C-alpha positions as CSV (number, residue, x, y, z in Angstrom):
1,M,-50.2,-48.3,-82.7
2,L,-47.4,-48.9,-80.3
3,L,-46.9,-45.1,-80.0
4,L,-50.5,-44.6,-79.2
5,L,-50.4,-47.4,-76.6
6,L,-47.4,-45.8,-75.0
7,C,-49.0,-42.4,-74.9
8,N,-52.1,-44.0,-73.4
9,F,-50.1,-45.7,-70.8
10,V,-48.3,-42.5,-69.9
11,L,-51.6,-40.7,-69.6
12,M,-53.1,-43.4,-67.5
13,A,-50.0,-43.5,-65.2
14,F,-50.0,-39.7,-64.9
15,D,-53.7,-39.7,-64.0
16,A,-53.5,-42.8,-61.6
17,R,-54.4,-42.0,-58.0
18,E,-54.1,-43.8,-54.7
19,A,-57.3,-45.3,-53.3
20,D,-57.0,-43.8,-49.9
21,S,-55.6,-40.3,-50.3
22,Q,-56.6,-39.7,-54.0
23,Q,-53.0,-38.3,-54.6
24,R,-51.5,-38.8,-58.0
25,V,-49.1,-41.8,-58.0
26,V,-46.7,-39.9,-60.2
27,R,-46.4,-37.0,-57.7
28,V,-45.8,-39.4,-54.8
29,W,-43.0,-41.2,-56.6
30,S,-41.5,-38.0,-57.8
31,Q,-41.5,-36.6,-54.3
32,T,-39.9,-39.9,-53.0
33,T,-37.3,-39.7,-55.7
34,A,-36.5,-36.0,-55.0
35,D,-36.2,-36.8,-51.3
36,F,-33.2,-39.1,-52.0
37,V,-31.4,-36.1,-53.6
38,Q,-32.7,-33.3,-51.4
39,S,-31.9,-34.9,-48.0
40,P,-28.1,-35.2,-48.6
41,V,-28.0,-31.7,-50.1
42,T,-29.9,-30.3,-47.2
43,F,-27.7,-32.1,-44.7
44,V,-24.5,-30.8,-46.3
45,G,-25.9,-27.3,-46.6
46,S,-27.0,-27.2,-43.0
47,G,-23.6,-28.4,-41.8
48,I,-21.8,-25.7,-43.8
49,S,-24.2,-23.1,-42.5
50,N,-23.8,-24.2,-38.9
51,Y,-20.0,-24.2,-39.3
52,F,-19.9,-20.6,-40.4
53,S,-22.5,-19.6,-37.8
54,S,-20.3,-21.3,-35.1
55,I,-17.3,-19.4,-36.3
56,S,-19.2,-16.1,-36.2
57,S,-20.5,-16.9,-32.7
58,M,-17.0,-17.8,-31.5
59,R,-15.6,-14.5,-32.7
60,T,-18.5,-12.7,-31.0
61,S,-17.9,-14.6,-27.8
62,Q,-14.2,-13.9,-27.9
63,S,-14.8,-10.2,-28.4
64,E,-17.3,-10.2,-25.5
65,N,-14.9,-12.1,-23.3
66,A,-12.1,-9.7,-24.0
67,A,-14.4,-6.8,-23.2
68,L,-15.5,-8.4,-20.0
69,K,-11.8,-9.1,-19.0
70,Q,-10.9,-5.5,-19.6
71,R,-13.9,-4.3,-17.6
72,V,-12.9,-6.6,-14.7
73,Q,-9.4,-5.2,-14.8
74,E,-10.8,-1.7,-14.7
75,L,-13.0,-2.5,-11.8
76,E,-10.0,-4.1,-9.9
77,V,-7.9,-1.0,-10.5
78,E,-10.8,1.2,-9.3
79,V,-11.3,-0.9,-6.2
80,Q,-7.6,-0.8,-5.4
81,T,-7.5,3.0,-6.0
82,N,-10.4,3.4,-3.6
83,K,-8.6,1.3,-1.0
84,N,-5.5,3.4,-1.4
85,L,-7.5,6.6,-1.0
86,T,-9.2,5.2,2.1
87,F,-5.9,4.3,3.7
88,E,-4.4,7.7,2.7
89,N,-7.3,9.5,4.3
90,E,-6.9,7.5,7.5
91,R,-3.2,8.3,7.7
92,L,-3.8,12.0,7.0
93,K,-6.6,12.0,9.7
94,S,-4.1,10.5,12.1
95,L,-1.6,13.2,11.3
96,L,-4.3,15.8,12.1
97,E,-4.9,14.1,15.4
98,L,-1.2,14.1,16.0
99,K,-1.1,17.9,15.5
100,Q,-3.8,18.3,18.2
101,E,-1.9,16.0,20.5
102,I,1.6,17.5,20.3
103,G,0.7,21.1,19.8
104,Y,3.4,21.9,17.3
105,K,3.1,23.0,13.7
106,F,4.1,20.4,11.2
107,L,4.5,19.8,7.5
108,P,3.0,16.7,6.0
109,A,5.4,14.7,3.8
110,Q,5.6,11.5,1.9
111,I,8.4,8.9,1.8
112,I,9.6,8.8,-1.8
113,G,12.8,6.8,-1.4
114,R,14.8,4.6,1.0
115,D,18.5,4.1,1.2
116,T,18.9,0.3,0.8
117,S,22.6,0.5,1.3
118,A,21.9,1.5,4.9
119,W,19.3,-1.2,5.5
120,F,16.4,1.2,5.3
121,D,17.8,3.4,8.2
122,T,17.6,6.5,6.1
123,S,14.7,7.7,4.0
124,I,14.0,10.5,1.5
125,I,10.9,12.8,1.9
126,N,9.3,15.1,-0.7
127,R,9.9,18.2,1.3
128,G,12.9,20.5,1.3
129,S,14.3,23.9,2.2
130,L,11.8,25.6,0.0
131,D,9.1,24.2,2.3
132,G,10.9,25.4,5.4
133,V,12.6,22.2,6.3
134,K,15.9,22.6,8.2
135,L,18.6,20.3,9.6
136,N,17.8,18.3,12.8
137,M,14.0,19.0,12.5
138,P,12.1,16.0,14.1
139,I,10.2,13.6,11.9
140,V,7.1,12.0,13.5
141,T,4.1,9.8,12.6
142,N,0.9,9.2,14.5
143,G,2.7,6.4,16.3
144,G,5.6,8.6,17.6
145,L,9.0,9.8,16.8
146,V,10.7,8.6,13.6
147,G,14.0,10.4,13.4
148,R,15.5,13.7,12.3
149,V,16.5,15.6,9.2
150,I,20.2,15.1,8.4
151,Q,20.4,16.5,4.8
152,V,18.3,19.1,3.1
153,S,18.0,20.1,-0.6
154,P,15.5,22.6,-2.1
155,L,12.9,19.9,-2.9
156,T,13.8,16.9,-0.7
157,A,15.3,16.0,2.6
158,Q,17.0,12.9,4.0
159,I,16.0,11.6,7.4
160,A,17.9,9.3,9.8
161,L,15.8,6.9,11.7
162,I,16.1,6.7,15.5
163,T,17.0,3.0,15.3
164,K,20.3,3.9,13.6
165,D,21.0,7.3,15.1
166,K,23.9,7.0,17.6
167,S,23.9,10.6,18.7
168,G,21.5,9.8,21.6
169,L,18.5,11.7,22.8
170,G,17.2,12.5,26.3
171,A,14.4,10.3,27.4
172,V,12.3,9.3,30.4
173,V,10.4,6.2,31.3
174,G,7.0,7.3,32.4
175,A,5.6,10.8,32.9
176,L,8.0,13.6,32.6
177,G,8.4,15.5,35.9
178,T,7.3,12.6,38.0
179,S,9.6,9.8,37.0
180,N,13.2,9.4,38.0
181,A,14.0,7.0,35.2
182,L,15.9,9.5,33.1
183,G,18.5,8.4,30.5
184,V,19.8,8.5,27.0
185,V,18.2,6.6,24.1
186,S,20.3,5.7,21.0
187,G,20.0,3.4,18.0
188,S,21.1,-0.2,18.6
189,G,21.9,-0.9,15.0
190,K,18.9,-3.3,14.9
191,R,16.0,-2.1,12.8
192,E,13.3,-2.4,15.5
193,I,15.1,-1.9,18.8
194,L,16.3,1.1,20.7
195,E,18.7,1.1,23.7
196,M,18.4,3.3,26.8
197,G,21.3,3.8,29.2
198,Y,22.4,5.9,32.1
199,V,19.3,5.0,34.1
200,P,20.3,4.4,37.7
201,G,20.2,0.8,38.8
202,S,18.1,1.6,41.8
203,V,15.2,2.9,39.8
204,E,12.4,0.5,39.1
205,V,11.5,0.2,35.4
206,K,8.8,-2.3,34.1
207,V,8.2,-3.8,30.7
208,G,5.4,-2.1,28.9
209,E,6.0,1.4,30.2
210,I,6.0,4.3,27.8
211,V,9.2,6.2,27.0
212,Y,9.1,9.9,26.0
213,T,11.6,12.5,25.0
214,T,12.7,15.1,27.6
215,G,14.0,17.8,25.3
216,Q,17.4,17.9,27.0
217,D,19.3,16.9,23.9
218,G,18.7,20.2,22.2
219,I,17.1,18.6,19.1
220,Y,13.7,17.1,20.0
221,P,11.0,18.7,22.0
222,A,9.8,17.2,25.2
223,G,6.8,14.8,25.3
224,L,7.3,12.9,22.0
225,K,6.5,9.2,22.3
226,L,9.5,6.9,21.6
227,G,8.1,3.5,22.3
228,E,7.5,0.9,25.0
229,V,10.0,-0.9,27.2
230,A,10.5,-4.3,25.8
231,E,13.3,-5.7,28.1
232,V,15.0,-4.5,31.2
233,R,18.4,-5.9,32.3
234,A,18.9,-5.3,36.0
235,G,21.7,-3.1,37.3
236,S,23.1,-2.2,40.7
237,A,23.8,0.8,42.8
238,S,27.0,1.4,40.8
239,E,25.8,0.0,37.4
240,A,23.0,1.5,35.2
241,L,20.1,-0.4,33.9
242,K,20.1,-1.7,30.3
243,I,16.8,-1.0,28.8
244,Y,15.6,-2.1,25.3
245,I,12.7,-0.2,23.7
246,Q,10.3,-1.2,21.0
247,P,9.7,1.9,18.8
248,S,6.0,2.9,18.6
249,A,6.3,4.2,15.0
250,R,6.1,1.7,12.2
251,L,9.4,2.6,10.7
252,V,9.5,-0.1,7.9
253,S,6.0,0.4,6.5
254,M,5.5,4.2,7.0
255,Q,4.4,6.2,3.9
256,E,3.3,9.5,5.3
257,V,5.2,11.4,7.9
258,A,5.3,14.9,9.4
259,V,8.2,17.3,9.8
260,L,7.9,19.2,13.0
261,L,8.6,22.8,12.4
262,Y,10.5,22.9,15.6
263,E,13.7,24.7,16.5
264,P,15.1,24.3,19.9
265,P,15.5,27.5,22.0
266,A,18.9,29.1,21.9
267,R,21.1,28.1,24.7
268,P,22.5,31.0,26.9
269,E,26.0,32.0,26.2
270,F,28.1,31.9,29.3
271,D,30.3,34.9,30.1
272,K,33.8,33.9,29.1
273,S,35.5,36.6,31.2
274,L,36.4,35.9,34.8
275,P,34.3,37.8,37.3
276,N,37.3,39.4,39.0
277,A,39.5,39.9,36.0
278,K,40.6,43.4,35.4
279,K,40.1,44.9,32.0
280,K,43.1,46.6,30.4
């Protein structure tokens, strides 16, 4: 009897329904009970899934970040290369303009080394005797005279800058042929200053006037620009002016230069015999 009553109670409880929704009471309570177990399990599972997803996303982001950084570096190198090419084209263009201006054949060259022991007063170019470079050939830029060749090897040559060269070169302040301010320019030992002497104290020289070569030194041709007068120290009738010149060529920052394929004309040999001497 008790067993039958228990079975009847179970059947009645299983078939019992809510008045409003007509849902089985057993199903509602079973879902409620299952929710207490399912919610924590779902929370833990979702957290674990999100953790591994975040790790995967982080790795993907790191890979994309590294790729973007590499691309940025490549673009920076490309931009710098384009700038260098632009500057090089401008310098080469200026050398072509120089050729039209001076009227001499020249050989383009690049500065590949500097002698630091001489305070940058000598430089090495990538042209040598195989290219036709010879001793004492002038070196110029679009700004003006740089120096001359002092040593030559088959592939390279060493040049001495005018700021250090003490040998002296003929120069004139103003236009050649119309100015009386003739003198000799030599290096002062300072990196950016030239000295000009032997200019008569009675000649008027103004700051800012242009100084050119005269060609009387037997090394440089006439008409090459040296620089501008930066300072004039007055002389007298018996004392020459002391003139300081700012070189027009940028000697420190130059990268491309030109070797003038110029050789001075041979000087006439004087007859060593006396005009009235009798030959034996």
